[in-house]
N, C-alpha and C positions, 0 to 999 in steps of 0.2 A: 373613399373607404370609410366605413363606419367604425365607431369605437369597438363594436362587437367583432368586426372583421380584424381590426388591429390587435385586439386581445387574443383572438384565435391564432393569428399568424405568429404572435409572440409565443404562444403556448406550443404551437407546432415546432417552432425553432428550438424551444427549450426541451421538448420531448425528444427531438432528434439528438440534441446534446446529451441527454440522459442515456439514450440508447447507445451512443458512442462511448459513454463513460463506463457503463455497467455491461457485463456480459449478457444478463438476462433480467428482464423487468416484467412484472405482472401488471395487468390493467388496474388492479386495486391499488398497487403501490403508486402508479402514476396518478390515479384519481385523487388519492390522498395528498400527494405532493402539490398538485395544482388546484386542489379544492373544487373539483368537478365530479360528475358522476362517471361510473365506469362506462356507461353508454356513450358519453361524450368522448371518452378515450378511444372506444371502439371506432367512432366516426373519424377521430383524428388519425388513428393508425391507417384507416382506409384512405384518407386523404393523402397521407405521406406515400402510401403504396402507389396511388394513382399518379403521384408526382414523380415516380420512378425510383423511390427509395427502396432498396432491397431488404425489406423487413421479413424475418423468418418467424413463424408462429409455431411454438411447441405446445401441443395440446396439454392442458393442465399445468403448464409451467410458466409460459409467458412469451415475451417478444425479445428478439435479438436482431442485430444487424448482420448481414452477410459478412463473413470474415474478409478483411481487406478493403471494406468500404470506408472511406473517410472523406471529409469535406476540405478542410484547410491543408495545404501542402507543407505541414510542419513535421519535422522529424526530430525525435530525441533519442540519444543513446540510452542504454539501460542505466548507466551510472548517473546521467543527467536526470532521468526520471526518478531515480532513487533520491537524489539530492532535493528534488522538488517535494517529494513525499516527506522527507525529513523536515524541510522548512515548513510544510503544512502542519506537522505535529507540533512544532515549536509555536507557530502562530496560534494554534488552538488554546495555548496557555495564556494568550493575551487577555487582558481584562476588558478591553473595549469590544462590545458585541458587534458594532457596525463594522469594525475592521475585520473581525473574524468572519463575518458574513460575506464581505466583499472578497476576501482572500479565498474562502472556501468555494465561492462561485467561480473565481478565476481558475482554481485548481481543477474544478470539474470540467471546464472548457479545455484545459491542457490535457487532462486524462482522455478526453474525447478523441484526440488525434493520435493516441498511442495505439499500437497494434495490440491484439488480444494477449499475446504472450507477455510483452513488457507490462501491459496493464495489470495482468494477473499477478505478476511478480511485484509490481509497485503496491498493489492492494495487500498482498501478503506481507510485505515489509511494513506497511502502515499498521497491520494487525499485530505484528511482532515487535513493535517499538513502543516504549513508554518513556515519558519525560517527567523530570522535575525541573524547577528553575535552576539553571546552572549559574552559580555566583562566582565561579572561578573562570576568569577570562583567559587564562593561560592555555595555549594549545598544547596538550600533553599526549596526543596520540596521532599516529599517521596511518592507522589501519582501518578506519571506519568504512571507507568506500569498498575496500576489498572484502571486508567481512559482510557488508550488505550483499555483495555479489555472491559470495559463498552461501549465504543464508537463503537467498531467493532461488538459487540454482542447485541447492543441495549438494554442494561440493565439500568433501572432506578437507580439513585444514591441519597443517602441522605448525605448532607454535613452540617457541622457546619462551618459557614463562618463569618469572622470578616471584617467589612468594614473599610474605611479610618478613621472613627471616633471611631474605636475600639469597635463598637457595634456588638455583636454576634447574628446571626440568624440561624435558621435551614431551609434548602431549599431542596425541592425535584426537581431534575433536570434530563434532558435528554441530555447527552453529545453529542455534534455535531462536534466540531473541536478543535484542539490544535494549538496554535500559540506561537512562540518564539519571544520575544521582545529583546531589548538590555540588559535588566536586569532580566526579569522574563518570566515564562511560563504563558500563558493565556488559559483558557478553555472557549470555546463558548458553551453555553448550553441553552436549553429551560427551563425556570424557571417556575414551576407550580404556585408559589405564585404570581409572577409578570405577568404571562400570556404572556411572550415575551422572545426573546433571550437576554441573558445577558452575559457579560464578567466576569469571575472569575479569580483572580490571584491565582495561585497554592499555593504560600507561605502564603496565607491567609485562606486556607482551613485547619482548625484545626483538623477536623475528617472527614473521608470518609467511607461510608458503601455502597457497591454494593448490591442492592436488587435483589431478585429473579424475580421480576416483569419486564416484557419487555415493551418497547414502540414501536410504529410504526415508522419505519425509515422515516426521513424527505427527501422528494423527490426533493432535490436540491443539486447542487454542492456548494463547498466552494466559488467559484467565483461568483455564482449566489447569495449567501448570501451577499457577499461584495457589489454586484451591488445594491441589495435591500437596504442595509444600507447606501450606499453612491451613490444615483442616480445622 
């Protein structure tokens, strides 16, 4: 096998991983990622199809894998996938570029074996989470995993919340985003009683119940939310 063959085989494997990681990819995106021409990507896609990989082509949109097609027999629960995404966001804060690169590539391989539904939820969670370096090592919340689940599945939640004045209230909320500050986790949620988005410190949530009722997803990104809050 020549070096050219080895390079192409490596690229074909990487393209397959990318297709398993993302729901839809264009030839130009793949060409840019692998520093080749779009024509080379077209040939690679045909080679994968000839090898029996069920690639779907959406005219004008890109390529995707037939739902249910995976290579490695690895299964993750939704909460395990969420934990991995959370770890990825923390690692991205690391100052060592090589460590970040290696971990990011590892996460891409892990995402590749997730089903579309869990993958979409994991990607949503990644988009709705922000980190600062947490200097407080004390574990002061037990609700993060449940709130992640409510956020990505659009379940209403009922919380018993204590404010700065130590006054307790019961709130019905629509979880929208999770933020890490220097000392605490914050939940951004639409509060039904206040009729607006509010910030809730997780360590002040004394009781959390995830309800069976769902809410309509808010059609904005976390950055768009920040822009509205701080124009």
